[in-house]
Backbone as a printed PyTorch tensor [residue, N CA C, xyz], in Angstrom:
tensor([[[  0.7420,  -1.1190,   0.0250],
         [ -0.0100,   0.0140,  -0.0810],
         [  0.7890,   1.2150,   0.0380]],

        [[  0.4590,   2.1900,  -0.8010],
         [  1.2160,   3.1600,  -0.9200],
         [  0.7700,   4.1630,   0.0960]],

        [[  1.3270,   5.3000,   0.3520],
         [  1.0840,   6.2110,   1.2940],
         [ -0.2240,   7.1010,   0.9860]],

        [[ -0.7940,   7.4790,  -0.2950],
         [ -1.6420,   8.0490,  -0.6980],
         [ -3.0430,   7.1840,  -0.3470]],

        [[ -2.8000,   5.9680,  -0.6060],
         [ -3.9530,   5.0050,  -0.2610],
         [ -4.2860,   4.8290,   1.4040]],

        [[ -3.0650,   4.8380,   1.8710],
         [ -3.2130,   4.3430,   3.5150],
         [ -3.9410,   5.8700,   4.1140]],

        [[ -3.4290,   6.8160,   3.6020],
         [ -4.1590,   8.2540,   4.2390],
         [ -5.5010,   8.3690,   3.8420]],

        [[ -5.9380,   7.7610,   2.4820],
         [ -7.2660,   8.0620,   2.1520],
         [ -8.2690,   6.9440,   2.8460]],

        [[ -7.6840,   5.6520,   3.2070],
         [ -8.3040,   4.6960,   3.9370],
         [ -8.7040,   5.2060,   5.3710]],

        [[ -7.5240,   5.9670,   5.9810],
         [ -7.7230,   6.0920,   7.2870],
         [ -8.7860,   7.4380,   7.4560]],

        [[ -8.7550,   8.3060,   6.5290],
         [ -9.4340,   9.3120,   6.6740],
         [-11.1600,   8.8990,   6.3510]],

        [[-11.2490,   8.1130,   5.4630],
         [-12.7930,   7.5430,   5.0820],
         [-13.1820,   6.7700,   6.3730]],

        [[-12.2680,   5.8450,   6.7990],
         [-12.7320,   5.2050,   8.0880],
         [-13.0420,   6.0620,   9.1020]],

        [[-12.0240,   6.6430,   9.5350],
         [-12.2480,   7.6630,  10.6490],
         [-13.5320,   8.8230,  10.3530]],

        [[-13.7880,   9.1240,   9.3500],
         [-14.7600,   9.7510,   8.8730],
         [-15.9370,   9.1050,   9.1230]],

        [[-16.2710,   7.9800,   8.7090],
         [-17.3770,   7.1120,   8.7580],
         [-17.5370,   6.9080,  10.3380]],

        [[-16.6240,   6.4760,  11.0060],
         [-16.7460,   6.3880,  12.4030],
         [-17.3600,   7.5090,  12.9740]],

        [[-16.8820,   8.7100,  12.7350],
         [-17.2900,   9.7880,  13.3090],
         [-18.8180,   9.9380,  12.9100]],

        [[-19.0960,   9.9200,  11.9690],
         [-20.7290,  10.1190,  11.3880],
         [-21.5010,   8.9820,  11.9920]],

        [[-20.9660,   7.7470,  12.0990],
         [-21.6720,   6.9260,  12.8580],
         [-22.0950,   7.2530,  14.4590]],

        [[-21.0390,   7.8530,  15.0560],
         [-21.1280,   8.0630,  16.3700],
         [-22.0020,   9.1810,  16.6400]],

        [[-22.1040,  10.2710,  15.4150],
         [-22.9200,  11.5220,  15.7280],
         [-24.3910,  11.0940,  15.5290]],

        [[-24.7890,  10.0290,  14.5130],
         [-25.9810,   9.8950,  14.2940],
         [-26.5010,   8.9370,  15.4540]],

        [[-25.6640,   8.3010,  15.9310],
         [-26.3030,   7.2550,  17.1890],
         [-26.1750,   7.9110,  18.7300]],

        [[-25.8020,   9.2860,  18.5380],
         [-25.7260,   9.8990,  19.7670],
         [-27.2240,  10.5640,  20.0750]],

        [[-27.7060,  10.1320,  21.3000],
         [-28.9590,  10.3480,  21.8790],
         [-28.6740,  11.2980,  23.1070]],

        [[-29.2040,  12.5400,  23.4030],
         [-29.0140,  13.2380,  24.5250],
         [-29.8330,  12.5780,  25.7590]],

        [[-29.5780,  12.8900,  26.9160],
         [-30.2410,  12.5110,  28.0120],
         [-31.4840,  13.5290,  28.2160]],

        [[-31.2340,  14.6950,  27.9270],
         [-32.3970,  15.6290,  28.0980],
         [-32.7500,  16.2550,  26.8370]],

        [[-33.8700,  16.5720,  26.6410],
         [-34.4920,  17.2180,  25.0980],
         [-33.7070,  18.7840,  25.1910]],

        [[-32.7940,  18.9280,  24.2800],
         [-32.4540,  20.3090,  24.2530],
         [-33.3610,  21.3110,  23.3000]],

        [[-33.7270,  22.2880,  23.8400],
         [-34.6840,  23.3360,  23.3000],
         [-33.9070,  24.3280,  22.9210]],

        [[-33.8440,  24.8590,  21.8000],
         [-33.1270,  26.0050,  21.2610],
         [-34.0380,  27.3410,  21.3640]],

        [[-33.6860,  28.2940,  21.8550],
         [-34.2500,  29.5310,  21.8750],
         [-33.4980,  30.4930,  21.1080]],

        [[-34.3580,  31.1580,  20.2730],
         [-33.6220,  32.1650,  19.4320],
         [-34.6480,  33.3600,  19.6110]],

        [[-33.6260,  34.7660,  19.7380],
         [-34.0550,  36.0480,  19.8070],
         [-34.0510,  36.5240,  18.6450]],

        [[-35.4860,  36.9350,  18.2050],
         [-35.3970,  37.9010,  17.0590],
         [-35.6700,  39.3450,  16.9880]],

        [[-34.5050,  40.0450,  16.7670],
         [-34.7770,  41.5340,  16.8420],
         [-35.9090,  42.0920,  15.7420]],

        [[-36.9020,  42.5760,  16.1340],
         [-38.0330,  43.1050,  15.2670],
         [-37.7290,  44.5700,  15.4450]],

        [[-37.8320,  45.2280,  14.1960],
         [-37.8020,  46.7650,  14.0220],
         [-38.8610,  47.3260,  14.8730]],

        [[-38.6950,  48.6280,  14.9430],
         [-39.5330,  49.3590,  16.0740],
         [-40.7910,  49.3600,  15.5020]],

        [[-40.9610,  49.5520,  14.5090],
         [-42.5950,  49.8310,  13.8050],
         [-43.3620,  48.6760,  14.0990]],

        [[-42.4710,  47.6360,  13.6080],
         [-43.1060,  46.2160,  13.6940],
         [-43.5300,  45.7870,  15.3190]],

        [[-42.6690,  46.0800,  15.9700],
         [-42.7800,  45.9380,  17.3610],
         [-43.7950,  46.4680,  17.9380]],

        [[-44.3350,  47.6710,  17.5670],
         [-45.2180,  48.6460,  17.9340],
         [-46.4840,  48.6820,  17.1500]],

        [[-46.4140,  47.6490,  16.1600],
         [-47.6530,  47.6460,  15.4100],
         [-48.8710,  47.1380,  16.1140]],

        [[-48.7020,  46.0840,  17.1140],
         [-49.9910,  45.7150,  17.9360],
         [-50.2480,  46.6540,  18.9480]],

        [[-49.2470,  47.4600,  19.5210],
         [-49.5730,  48.4260,  20.2580],
         [-50.2790,  49.6570,  20.0520]],

        [[-49.9130,  50.0990,  18.5830],
         [-50.6720,  51.1630,  18.1350],
         [-49.5090,  52.4700,  18.1560]],

        [[-49.9470,  53.4670,  17.6980],
         [-49.1520,  54.7910,  17.5960],
         [-48.4530,  55.3680,  19.0450]],

        [[-49.3130,  55.0010,  19.9950],
         [-49.0120,  55.6290,  21.3570],
         [-47.7280,  55.1870,  21.9410]],

        [[-47.4360,  53.7570,  21.6520],
         [-46.3460,  53.1980,  22.0780],
         [-45.1000,  53.6010,  21.5960]],

        [[-45.0620,  53.9540,  20.1500],
         [-44.2490,  54.6750,  19.4540],
         [-43.7080,  56.1000,  19.8200]],

        [[-44.8080,  56.6900,  20.4030],
         [-44.7610,  58.2810,  20.6280],
         [-44.1840,  58.3790,  21.7540]],

        [[-44.6370,  57.6550,  22.6570],
         [-44.2020,  57.9300,  24.0770],
         [-45.0080,  58.9060,  24.8260]],

        [[-44.3470,  59.6470,  25.6530],
         [-45.3350,  60.8030,  26.4920],
         [-45.8150,  61.7650,  25.7470]],

        [[-45.6000,  61.9880,  24.5790],
         [-45.9990,  62.9390,  23.7550],
         [-47.2180,  62.4420,  22.9310]],

        [[-47.6140,  61.3210,  23.3060],
         [-48.7290,  60.7250,  22.5390],
         [-50.0450,  61.4900,  22.8450]],

        [[-50.3140,  61.9360,  23.8840],
         [-51.6860,  62.8730,  24.1920],
         [-51.8600,  63.9970,  23.0690]],

        [[-50.7740,  64.3920,  22.6650],
         [-50.9370,  65.4360,  21.4290],
         [-51.8040,  64.7820,  20.2700]],

        [[-51.4390,  63.6720,  19.9550],
         [-52.0110,  62.8250,  18.7910],
         [-53.6350,  62.9160,  19.1610]],

        [[-53.9980,  62.6120,  20.4940],
         [-55.2790,  62.4170,  20.7600],
         [-55.8930,  63.8420,  20.8440]],

        [[-55.2670,  64.7780,  21.3210],
         [-55.8590,  66.0240,  21.1750],
         [-56.1830,  66.5750,  19.9230]],

        [[-55.2100,  66.2640,  18.9200],
         [-55.5020,  66.6170,  17.4780],
         [-56.5390,  65.7060,  17.0570]],

        [[-56.9270,  64.5620,  17.6590],
         [-58.3810,  63.7940,  17.0050],
         [-59.4900,  64.5370,  17.4790]],

        [[-59.1310,  64.9900,  18.9320],
         [-60.6610,  65.6260,  19.4540],
         [-60.8590,  67.3610,  18.6880]],

        [[-59.7060,  67.8770,  18.3610],
         [-59.7860,  69.0250,  17.8860],
         [-60.3580,  68.9290,  16.4710]],

        [[-59.9130,  67.7510,  15.6940],
         [-60.2190,  67.4250,  14.4860],
         [-61.9770,  67.0250,  14.3210]],

        [[-62.1440,  66.1190,  15.1200],
         [-63.4440,  65.9230,  15.3930],
         [-64.4570,  67.0670,  15.7550]],

        [[-64.1500,  67.8990,  16.5660],
         [-64.8330,  68.9150,  16.6290],
         [-64.9090,  69.8550,  15.5140]],

        [[-63.7970,  70.0880,  14.7330],
         [-63.7170,  70.7920,  13.5840],
         [-64.7350,  70.0620,  12.4200]],

        [[-64.7810,  68.7440,  12.3840],
         [-65.7480,  68.1750,  11.3060],
         [-67.0890,  68.4760,  11.9110]],

        [[-67.5690,  68.4320,  13.1830],
         [-68.9870,  68.6760,  13.6170],
         [-69.2630,  69.8910,  13.3900]],

        [[-68.5710,  71.1430,  13.7980],
         [-68.6630,  72.3650,  13.3590],
         [-68.7540,  72.5360,  11.8880]],

        [[-68.0780,  72.2030,  11.1310],
         [-68.1300,  72.3180,   9.6230],
         [-69.6060,  71.8850,   9.1780]],

        [[-69.8870,  70.6240,   9.7960],
         [-71.1230,  70.0460,   9.1740],
         [-72.3370,  70.9220,  10.0000]],

        [[-72.1010,  71.5480,  10.7930],
         [-73.2430,  72.3760,  11.7520],
         [-73.2110,  73.7500,  10.4720]],

        [[-72.1590,  74.2550,  10.3300],
         [-72.1040,  75.4330,   9.5530],
         [-72.7380,  75.2370,   8.1870]],

        [[-72.4590,  74.1270,   7.5030],
         [-72.9320,  73.8630,   6.1970],
         [-74.3790,  73.4310,   6.1950]],

        [[-74.8160,  72.4920,   6.9540],
         [-76.1810,  72.1790,   6.8930],
         [-77.0540,  73.0500,   7.8280]],

        [[-76.4190,  73.4090,   9.0290],
         [-77.4230,  74.3020,   9.9170],
         [-77.6250,  75.6090,   9.5290]],

        [[-76.3140,  76.3460,   9.3680],
         [-76.4820,  77.6410,   8.7720],
         [-76.9100,  78.0630,   7.3930]],

        [[-76.4310,  76.8890,   6.5670],
         [-76.9850,  77.1850,   5.2260],
         [-78.3500,  76.9770,   4.9000]],

        [[-79.2300,  76.2360,   5.7000],
         [-80.4540,  76.3940,   5.4260],
         [-81.1220,  77.6330,   5.7020]],

        [[-80.4390,  78.6010,   6.1520],
         [-81.1200,  79.8720,   6.3640],
         [-80.7740,  80.8080,   5.2120]],

        [[-79.7270,  80.2720,   4.4660],
         [-79.4280,  81.0540,   3.3090],
         [-80.4410,  80.6730,   2.1130]],

        [[-80.9570,  79.1820,   2.2130],
         [-81.7540,  78.8420,   1.1570],
         [-82.9480,  79.0740,   1.1810]],

        [[-83.5790,  79.0070,   2.6010],
         [-85.1930,  79.3790,   2.7280],
         [-84.9970,  80.4960,   3.9400]],

        [[-84.8810,  81.6750,   3.7740],
         [-84.8120,  82.7580,   4.8420],
         [-86.0630,  82.8360,   5.6730]],

        [[-87.2550,  82.2800,   5.1640],
         [-88.4630,  82.3540,   6.0500],
         [-88.3050,  81.3220,   7.4150]],

        [[-87.6450,  80.2860,   7.1480],
         [-87.5880,  79.1830,   8.3200],
         [-86.8910,  79.8070,   9.4820]],

        [[-87.3550,  79.6220,  10.3560],
         [-86.6590,  79.8640,  11.5720],
         [-85.6820,  78.8460,  12.1220]],

        [[-84.5170,  79.1520,  12.3920],
         [-83.4420,  78.4310,  12.8300],
         [-83.8410,  78.0200,  14.2840]],

        [[-84.0660,  76.9780,  14.8770],
         [-84.6170,  76.9200,  16.1890],
         [-83.5470,  76.3120,  17.1860]],

        [[-82.2880,  75.9230,  16.8270],
         [-81.5150,  75.3270,  17.8120],
         [-80.7470,  76.5480,  18.4580]],

        [[-80.2790,  77.4320,  17.7130],
         [-79.6740,  78.4890,  18.5370],
         [-80.5080,  79.9260,  18.5360]],

        [[-81.5870,  79.7710,  17.9840],
         [-82.5640,  81.1410,  17.6510],
         [-81.8960,  82.0420,  16.8770]],

        [[-81.2930,  81.5410,  15.9560],
         [-80.7850,  82.5940,  14.9680],
         [-81.8430,  83.1680,  14.0610]],

        [[-81.7940,  84.4040,  13.7050],
         [-82.7070,  85.2370,  12.9980],
         [-82.6660,  84.5140,  11.7640]],

        [[-83.7580,  84.5380,  10.8520],
         [-83.8810,  84.0820,   9.4150],
         [-82.9910,  84.9490,   8.5350]],

        [[-82.6070,  86.2110,   9.0320],
         [-81.6300,  86.8240,   7.9970],
         [-80.2930,  86.7680,   8.4640]],

        [[-79.5770,  85.6950,   8.6370],
         [-78.2060,  85.3070,   9.1230],
         [-77.2390,  86.1030,   8.2000]],

        [[-76.4520,  86.8650,   8.6960],
         [-75.5460,  87.6800,   7.7270],
         [-74.4750,  86.9800,   7.0870]],

        [[-74.3840,  87.1620,   5.6120],
         [-73.0930,  86.3460,   4.8130],
         [-71.7040,  86.7980,   5.5940]],

        [[-71.6430,  87.7410,   6.0700],
         [-70.3320,  87.9230,   6.6290],
         [-70.0260,  87.0320,   8.0870]],

        [[-71.2370,  87.0230,   8.5520],
         [-71.0010,  85.9790,   9.9460],
         [-70.6000,  84.5270,   9.3460]],

        [[-71.1980,  84.1350,   8.2230],
         [-71.1750,  82.8310,   7.8270],
         [-69.6890,  82.5970,   7.2980]],

        [[-69.1470,  83.5720,   6.5250],
         [-67.8230,  83.7400,   6.2700],
         [-66.9380,  83.7910,   7.2800]],

        [[-67.1480,  84.3590,   8.4480],
         [-66.1900,  84.2440,   9.7230],
         [-66.3190,  82.7750,  10.2590]],

        [[-67.4140,  82.3650,  10.3000],
         [-67.7520,  80.8880,  10.7050],
         [-66.9640,  79.8420,   9.9730]],

        [[-66.7940,  79.9720,   8.5120],
         [-66.1680,  79.0980,   7.5860],
         [-64.3660,  79.3250,   7.8810]],

        [[-64.0550,  80.6860,   8.1090],
         [-62.7260,  80.7390,   8.3470],
         [-62.2200,  80.0630,   9.6650]],

        [[-63.0810,  80.3130,  10.5670],
         [-62.8320,  79.5900,  11.7550],
         [-62.7550,  78.0850,  11.6540]],

        [[-63.5080,  77.4370,  10.7980],
         [-63.6810,  75.9870,  10.7410],
         [-62.4410,  75.6350,   9.9900]],

        [[-62.1210,  76.4550,   8.8750],
         [-61.0250,  76.1760,   8.3050],
         [-59.5350,  76.0340,   9.0900]],

        [[-59.4510,  77.0830,   9.6510],
         [-58.2550,  77.1730,  10.7040],
         [-58.2650,  76.0640,  11.5960]],

        [[-59.3910,  75.7400,  12.0310],
         [-59.1810,  74.7520,  13.1300],
         [-59.0280,  73.0890,  12.5760]],

        [[-59.3290,  73.0020,  11.1340],
         [-58.9370,  71.7430,  10.6460],
         [-57.5950,  71.5900,  10.0160]],

        [[-56.9680,  72.9000,   9.5690],
         [-55.5180,  72.9020,   9.3350],
         [-54.6960,  72.6630,  10.6050]],

        [[-55.0330,  73.5630,  11.7540],
         [-54.0910,  73.3670,  12.6490],
         [-54.4570,  72.1210,  13.7430]],

        [[-55.3920,  71.3240,  13.3020],
         [-55.6900,  69.9250,  13.8310],
         [-54.7630,  69.0450,  13.4400]],

        [[-54.5930,  69.3940,  12.0990],
         [-53.7070,  68.4430,  11.2830],
         [-52.2110,  68.6950,  11.4530]],

        [[-51.7750,  70.0890,  11.7060],
         [-50.6790,  70.2590,  12.3380],
         [-50.3590,  69.8360,  13.6910]],

        [[-51.2890,  69.5020,  14.3550],
         [-51.1620,  69.0510,  15.9320],
         [-50.6460,  67.5530,  15.7670]],

        [[-50.8270,  66.8840,  14.8170],
         [-50.3980,  65.5290,  14.7010],
         [-48.8250,  65.5730,  14.5100]],

        [[-48.1670,  66.5330,  14.2340],
         [-46.9360,  66.5790,  14.1800],
         [-46.0670,  67.1270,  15.3580]],

        [[-47.0530,  67.3930,  16.3190],
         [-46.4640,  68.0880,  17.6160],
         [-45.2880,  67.1270,  18.4160]],

        [[-45.6600,  65.5700,  18.3340],
         [-44.6610,  64.9840,  18.7770],
         [-43.0610,  64.8450,  18.1500]],

        [[-43.1910,  65.2830,  16.8060],
         [-41.9100,  65.3870,  16.1030],
         [-41.2280,  66.3920,  16.6110]],

        [[-41.8370,  67.5450,  17.3080],
         [-41.2650,  68.8470,  17.2980],
         [-40.0540,  68.6400,  18.5590]],

        [[-39.1260,  69.4660,  18.5880],
         [-37.9700,  69.4590,  19.5580],
         [-38.5510,  69.8650,  20.8550]],

        [[-39.6590,  70.9080,  20.9820],
         [-40.1500,  70.7910,  22.2830],
         [-41.6660,  70.8500,  21.9710]],

        [[-42.2320,  69.5430,  22.3450],
         [-43.4480,  69.3470,  21.8180],
         [-44.6730,  69.7680,  22.8320]],

        [[-44.0620,  70.1500,  23.9150],
         [-45.1430,  70.7640,  25.0530],
         [-45.4530,  71.9500,  24.6610]],

        [[-44.3140,  72.9190,  24.2440],
         [-44.6240,  74.3440,  23.9100],
         [-45.3290,  74.3050,  22.7790]],

        [[-45.0850,  73.6550,  21.7730],
         [-45.7850,  73.6430,  20.5160],
         [-47.0600,  73.2770,  20.5190]],

        [[-47.4560,  72.1960,  21.1290],
         [-48.6280,  71.6200,  21.3450],
         [-49.7370,  72.7120,  22.3040]],

        [[-48.9930,  73.2100,  23.2380],
         [-49.6810,  74.2260,  24.1940],
         [-50.1780,  75.4060,  23.3590]],

        [[-49.1440,  75.8800,  22.3280],
         [-49.5850,  77.1620,  21.8300],
         [-50.5400,  76.8180,  20.7840]],

        [[-50.4390,  75.6930,  19.8400],
         [-51.3820,  75.3200,  19.0480],
         [-52.8370,  75.2130,  19.8420]],

        [[-52.7390,  74.4060,  20.7650],
         [-54.1060,  74.2660,  21.3060],
         [-54.7870,  75.6290,  21.9710]],

        [[-54.1770,  76.1900,  22.3800],
         [-54.5890,  77.5400,  22.9820],
         [-54.8310,  78.6330,  21.9570]],

        [[-54.0960,  78.5060,  20.9160],
         [-54.2210,  79.3950,  19.7320],
         [-55.5470,  79.1220,  19.0090]],

        [[-55.7430,  77.6610,  18.8930],
         [-57.2520,  77.0750,  18.2590],
         [-58.1430,  77.5340,  18.9340]],

        [[-58.3110,  77.4920,  20.2950],
         [-59.4430,  77.6480,  21.3820],
         [-59.5800,  79.2630,  21.2630]],

        [[-58.4670,  80.0370,  21.3260],
         [-58.8880,  81.5530,  21.3720],
         [-59.3480,  81.8810,  20.1160]],

        [[-58.5810,  81.7430,  18.9060],
         [-58.9020,  82.1850,  17.5980],
         [-60.3820,  81.5900,  17.2450]],

        [[-60.2960,  80.4090,  17.1060],
         [-61.5040,  79.8330,  16.2770],
         [-62.6090,  79.8720,  17.2990]],

        [[-62.4030,  79.7380,  18.7970],
         [-63.8100,  80.0740,  19.6880],
         [-64.1360,  81.3000,  19.5070]],

        [[-63.3460,  82.3790,  19.4320],
         [-63.9200,  83.5530,  19.4680],
         [-64.7230,  83.8600,  17.8370]],

        [[-64.0980,  83.4160,  16.9910],
         [-64.7600,  83.3110,  15.7600],
         [-66.0300,  82.5590,  15.5510]],

        [[-66.1860,  81.5820,  16.2860],
         [-67.2440,  80.6420,  16.4860],
         [-68.3020,  81.5540,  17.0160]],

        [[-67.8190,  82.1470,  18.2060],
         [-68.8310,  82.9070,  19.2120],
         [-69.5470,  84.0420,  18.4660]],

        [[-68.4330,  84.6750,  17.7860],
         [-68.9980,  85.7420,  16.9510],
         [-69.8130,  85.5950,  15.8100]],

        [[-69.5430,  84.3880,  15.1720],
         [-70.4960,  84.0650,  14.0810],
         [-71.8000,  83.8940,  14.4920]],

        [[-71.8530,  82.7570,  15.6770],
         [-73.2170,  82.4280,  16.0120],
         [-74.1240,  83.4030,  16.7460]],

        [[-73.3590,  84.3200,  17.6310],
         [-74.2920,  85.1220,  18.4320],
         [-74.0940,  86.6590,  17.8990]],

        [[-73.1620,  87.1110,  16.9700],
         [-73.0270,  88.5700,  16.6310],
         [-72.4520,  89.1970,  17.7410]],

        [[-71.7530,  88.6030,  18.8730],
         [-71.3280,  89.4300,  19.7960],
         [-69.9380,  90.1150,  19.3440]],

        [[-70.0360,  91.5780,  19.2440],
         [-68.9130,  92.1370,  18.6130],
         [-67.7620,  92.5200,  19.4750]],

        [[-68.0350,  92.0990,  20.8710],
         [-67.2610,  92.2250,  21.8790],
         [-66.0970,  91.2220,  21.8760]],

        [[-66.6390,  90.2400,  21.6000],
         [-65.4650,  88.7180,  21.7810],
         [-64.6540,  88.7600,  20.6430]],

        [[-64.9920,  89.4240,  19.3140],
         [-64.2080,  89.4650,  18.2320],
         [-62.6250,  90.3690,  18.5620]],

        [[-62.5450,  91.0520,  19.5060],
         [-61.2290,  91.6820,  20.0660],
         [-60.2680,  90.8290,  20.4560]],

        [[-60.6510,  89.6340,  20.8780],
         [-59.5820,  88.5450,  21.5650],
         [-59.0570,  87.5690,  20.2850]],

        [[-59.7760,  87.7660,  19.1130],
         [-59.2200,  86.8710,  17.7800],
         [-58.0020,  87.2410,  17.5690]],

        [[-57.3630,  88.2750,  17.3610],
         [-55.9860,  88.4700,  16.8910],
         [-54.6950,  87.9890,  18.0880]],

        [[-55.4070,  87.7130,  19.1960],
         [-54.4190,  87.2540,  20.2480],
         [-54.2930,  85.5130,  20.0590]],

        [[-55.6150,  85.0560,  19.5300],
         [-55.3670,  83.6060,  19.2200],
         [-54.6100,  83.5080,  17.8440]],

        [[-54.6980,  84.2990,  17.0390],
         [-53.9990,  84.2810,  15.8340],
         [-52.2950,  84.5480,  15.9100]],

        [[-51.9100,  85.3710,  16.8550],
         [-50.7500,  85.4340,  17.2960],
         [-49.9610,  84.1810,  17.8700]],

        [[-50.8690,  83.5680,  18.7400],
         [-50.6520,  82.2740,  19.3520],
         [-50.3310,  81.5550,  18.3000]],

        [[-51.3550,  81.1160,  17.3100],
         [-51.0740,  80.2820,  16.2650],
         [-49.7080,  80.6320,  15.6180]],

        [[-49.1980,  81.7290,  15.2870],
         [-48.2200,  82.1400,  14.4000],
         [-46.8760,  81.8590,  15.4280]],

        [[-46.7890,  81.8550,  16.8450],
         [-45.9290,  81.5500,  17.5510],
         [-45.6420,  80.0890,  17.8630]],

        [[-46.9370,  79.3620,  17.6670],
         [-46.8300,  77.8390,  17.6270],
         [-46.0760,  77.4170,  16.2280]],

        [[-46.5070,  77.9600,  15.2360],
         [-45.7250,  77.6570,  14.0530],
         [-44.1710,  78.2070,  14.1780]],

        [[-44.0190,  79.0510,  14.6220],
         [-42.5040,  79.3860,  14.7220],
         [-41.8490,  78.3820,  15.8510]],

        [[-42.4150,  78.1110,  16.7100],
         [-41.8290,  77.2970,  17.7600],
         [-41.5020,  75.8090,  17.2110]],

        [[-42.3290,  75.4840,  16.0060],
         [-41.6590,  74.2250,  15.3920],
         [-40.1360,  74.3590,  15.1010]],

        [[-39.9120,  75.4510,  14.6420],
         [-38.3250,  75.6280,  13.9220],
         [-37.5130,  75.5330,  15.3630]],

        [[-37.6550,  76.3370,  16.4700],
         [-36.8710,  76.3260,  17.3920],
         [-37.0080,  75.3190,  18.4160]]])
């Protein structure tokens, strides 16, 4: 036997013996493999919702939802409740006791307030992404309440005294937009 044949025979015999031993091995206890899979943050939070992703600033998203829902409700009221007055001026509006000759200027003020409320409700969704979310959110919320609230009150009641506070709400909204930058 030459050297190459001898080495080949030893390798194949030893290899076969190792394979036989490996396949005949039975462990005393059943081994359970545990694997930890790292999931991306969005996939991890998918079942918990957006709130778990945003953390402490998640309530600004909820506030945006409340302001948006109120904006839709006021928009529907403005379109269906106040528009009835324009179509048939003889019909008395009973819910707030508005006169049959509801002025077009006050309807325009109502529509502006509603438009601003809806835009700023959408902007409030971005508050958790701001550098200082509590400042931005507080300014947006108070600006919407002051600006849109005074416009709604003026439009529905005709109160001329309340409209003087509207610019304060407007400036608060401007400060809120500027605070997004800083």
